[in-house]
C-alpha positions in Angstrom: 64.6 -35.0 -34.2 64.8 -31.8 -31.6 65.8 -32.2 -28.6 63.7 -30.6 -25.7 65.0 -28.0 -23.9 66.4 -28.5 -19.9 63.5 -26.2 -18.2 60.1 -26.7 -19.6 57.7 -24.8 -17.7 54.3 -26.4 -17.6 51.1 -24.2 -17.4 49.3 -27.2 -15.7 53.1 -28.1 -13.1 52.3 -24.1 -12.4 49.2 -23.9 -11.5 49.2 -26.8 -9.8 51.9 -25.4 -7.2 50.1 -21.9 -6.9 46.8 -24.2 -5.9 49.1 -26.1 -3.6 50.6 -23.3 -1.8 47.1 -21.3 -1.6 45.5 -24.2 0.2 48.6 -24.2 2.6 48.0 -20.5 3.1 44.8 -20.7 4.0 44.8 -23.8 5.8 47.4 -22.7 7.9 45.1 -19.3 8.0 42.2 -21.4 9.7 44.3 -23.4 12.0 45.7 -20.0 13.5 41.9 -19.7 14.8 41.4 -23.4 15.8 44.2 -24.2 17.8 45.4 -22.8 20.7 48.2 -20.5 21.2 51.0 -21.5 23.6 54.8 -21.0 24.7 58.1 -22.9 26.1 60.4 -21.3 28.3 64.2 -22.4 26.8 66.7 -22.5 29.1 70.7 -23.6 28.9 71.5 -27.3 29.5 75.5 -28.2 28.8 76.0 -25.0 26.4 72.9 -25.9 24.1 69.6 -23.6 24.2 66.4 -26.6 24.8 63.1 -26.5 25.8 62.2 -26.7 29.3 59.2 -29.6 28.6 57.4 -28.7 32.0 56.9 -24.8 31.3 54.1 -24.7 28.5 51.6 -22.5 29.1 48.7 -20.9 26.7 49.2 -16.9 25.6 46.6 -14.6 23.7 46.6 -15.9 19.9 46.3 -12.5 17.5 43.8 -13.1 15.4 44.5 -11.7 12.3 42.0 -10.8 9.6 41.7 -12.6 6.7 43.1 -11.0 4.1 46.4 -11.1 5.6 46.8 -14.8 4.9 46.8 -14.2 1.3 49.3 -11.0 1.7 52.0 -13.2 4.2 54.5 -13.8 1.8 54.9 -10.6 0.9 55.2 -9.6 4.4 57.4 -12.1 4.7 59.9 -10.5 2.5 60.3 -7.3 5.0 61.0 -10.2 8.1 64.4 -10.5 9.2 65.4 -13.2 6.7 63.7 -11.4 4.1 67.0 -10.2 1.8 67.6 -13.9 2.0 64.3 -14.8 0.6 64.5 -12.3 -2.0 68.3 -13.1 -3.0 67.3 -16.0 -3.8 64.0 -15.8 -5.5 66.5 -13.3 -8.3 68.8 -16.2 -8.0 66.3 -19.0 -9.1 65.1 -16.6 -11.9 68.6 -15.3 -13.6 69.6 -19.4 -13.6 66.7 -20.4 -15.8 67.0 -17.2 -17.5 70.7 -18.2 -18.2 70.0 -21.6 -19.0 67.2 -21.0 -21.4 69.6 -19.0 -23.1 72.2 -21.2 -23.6 69.4 -23.9 -24.8 68.5 -21.4 -27.0 71.6 -21.0 -28.8 72.8 -24.5 -29.0 75.4 -24.4 -26.4 73.8 -26.7 -23.5 72.9 -29.2 -26.4 76.7 -29.6 -27.3 77.6 -29.9 -23.4 75.1 -32.9 -23.1 76.2 -34.2 -26.0 80.4 -34.0 -25.2 79.3 -35.8 -21.7 77.6 -38.9 -23.7 80.4 -39.4 -26.2 82.5 -39.1 -23.3 80.5 -42.8 -21.5 80.8 -44.0 -25.3 76.7 -44.2 -25.5 76.8 -46.1 -22.2 73.3 -44.3 -21.0 72.7 -46.6 -18.2 76.7 -46.5 -16.8 75.9 -42.6 -17.3 72.7 -42.5 -15.5 74.6 -44.7 -12.4 76.7 -42.6 -12.4 75.3 -39.0 -12.6 72.7 -40.2 -9.3 75.7 -41.7 -7.4 77.3 -38.2 -7.6 73.8 -36.2 -6.5 73.7 -38.9 -3.2 77.3 -38.3 -2.4 76.3 -34.5 -2.4 73.2 -34.7 -0.2 75.0 -37.7 1.7 78.6 -35.8 2.5 77.6 -32.3 2.2 74.4 -31.2 2.9 73.7 -30.4 -0.2 69.8 -30.2 -1.7 68.2 -26.8 -2.3 72.3 -25.6 -3.6 71.5 -28.2 -6.5 68.4 -26.8 -8.1 71.0 -24.8 -10.7 71.6 -28.2 -12.0 68.2 -29.6 -12.5 67.7 -28.2 -15.7 71.3 -29.8 -17.0 69.8 -33.1 -15.7 66.7 -32.7 -17.6 68.3 -31.8 -21.0 70.3 -34.9 -20.7 67.6 -37.0 -19.7 65.8 -35.8 -23.0 68.7 -36.2 -24.8 69.2 -39.8 -23.9 65.8 -40.6 -24.9 64.1 -40.7 -21.3 61.5 -38.2 -19.9 61.4 -35.1 -17.2 61.3 -38.1 -14.5 63.9 -39.8 -15.1 65.9 -36.6 -15.3 64.5 -35.9 -12.0 64.6 -39.2 -10.6 68.7 -38.8 -11.0 69.2 -35.6 -9.5 66.5 -34.6 -6.7 65.3 -37.5 -5.5 68.9 -39.2 -6.0 70.0 -35.8 -3.8 66.9 -36.7 -1.3 68.0 -40.0 -0.8 71.8 -39.3 -0.2 70.3 -36.8 2.4 68.3 -39.0 4.9 71.2 -41.7 4.5 73.9 -38.8 5.9 77.0 -40.0 5.8 79.1 -37.1 7.4 76.2 -34.8 6.6 77.3 -31.6 8.8 73.7 -29.8 9.3 71.7 -33.0 11.0 71.4 -35.7 12.8 69.9 -39.8 12.1 67.1 -39.3 13.2 66.3 -35.8 11.4 68.1 -36.7 8.5 65.7 -39.7 7.6 62.5 -37.4 8.3 64.0 -34.2 6.5 65.0 -36.1 3.5 61.7 -38.4 3.4 59.9 -34.8 3.1 61.7 -33.0 1.1 61.2 -35.8 -1.8 57.1 -35.7 -1.2 55.5 -33.3 1.0 54.0 -30.3 -1.1 55.5 -27.9 1.9 58.8 -28.3 0.6 59.9 -25.1 -1.9 62.4 -26.7 -3.4 60.5 -29.8 -4.5 57.5 -26.6 -5.6 60.6 -24.8 -7.8 61.7 -28.0 -9.7 58.6 -28.8 -10.7 57.5 -26.2 -11.5 60.4 -26.2 -14.3 59.2 -29.2 -15.8 56.6 -30.8 -17.8 56.1 -32.8 -14.5 52.9 -32.4 -12.4 53.0 -32.7 -8.2 50.2 -35.6 -8.9 52.3 -37.5 -11.2 55.5 -36.9 -8.6 53.9 -38.8 -6.2 52.5 -41.5 -8.0 56.1 -41.9 -9.4 57.8 -42.2 -6.0 55.4 -43.1 -3.3 56.6 -46.7 -3.6 60.1 -46.4 -3.4 59.3 -43.9 -0.3 57.2 -46.4 1.3 60.4 -49.2 1.2 62.7 -46.9 2.2 60.7 -45.7 5.0 60.3 -49.7 6.1 63.6 -49.8 6.0 64.4 -47.0 7.9 62.1 -47.9 10.5 63.5 -51.1 11.2 66.9 -49.9 11.5 66.1 -47.2 13.8 64.1 -49.9 15.8 67.0 -51.9 15.9 69.5 -48.5 17.3 67.2 -48.2 20.3 66.8 -51.7 21.0 70.9 -52.2 21.0 71.2 -48.7 22.7 72.9 -47.2 19.9 73.6 -43.1 19.8 72.1 -40.9 22.5 68.8 -41.7 21.8 
């Protein structure tokens, strides 16, 4: 039986991601016409720039033509961070092409087979080790976008062990998000933000990394939501409980 490739771009998943982005663009454009524009002043406090809560004021909203709603992604490439966006896009394309080549010539399959043999065929032990590894990346180093190149390998490993793409995404993307939410020594976030950002990365369609990794698989966004929402609700309830306890006992700078 032929082993599936690590990255399989499903036409259905691709169009669903494109439609989600199109809907978000239209929604954002409509909101710019509906929600009044406003601005806050920023002041230095203890060496940090913070928002002055009492300084809010309404400003004239820019009225962009409707056609610019759809050209905004292209116009963003000419902004101050445009070069970063282009580099990331080219990087993802090159990584995807590299893994496709490795899969076609058999190197990816041979490497995955060697990893499985090192564990003596104990696939559930391997699943535990891989998931803990990705959790550690998120919890200790705050890594999320950087794990995209590893997703095709995890998908190939999942297929090799007889599982589907959801398991491959679970032990990579989902595990990284859970670790990111824990944030043991995550240098980029604080506790409350980590909980919110970890969950949003795992579920919200506004997260480009989630759409990218789903686009590399045969997993559609609705299928991903149906698979992850029970876990999302359980962990969210536990998070709210611990945050409530922290506030009640005066733990942290709340």
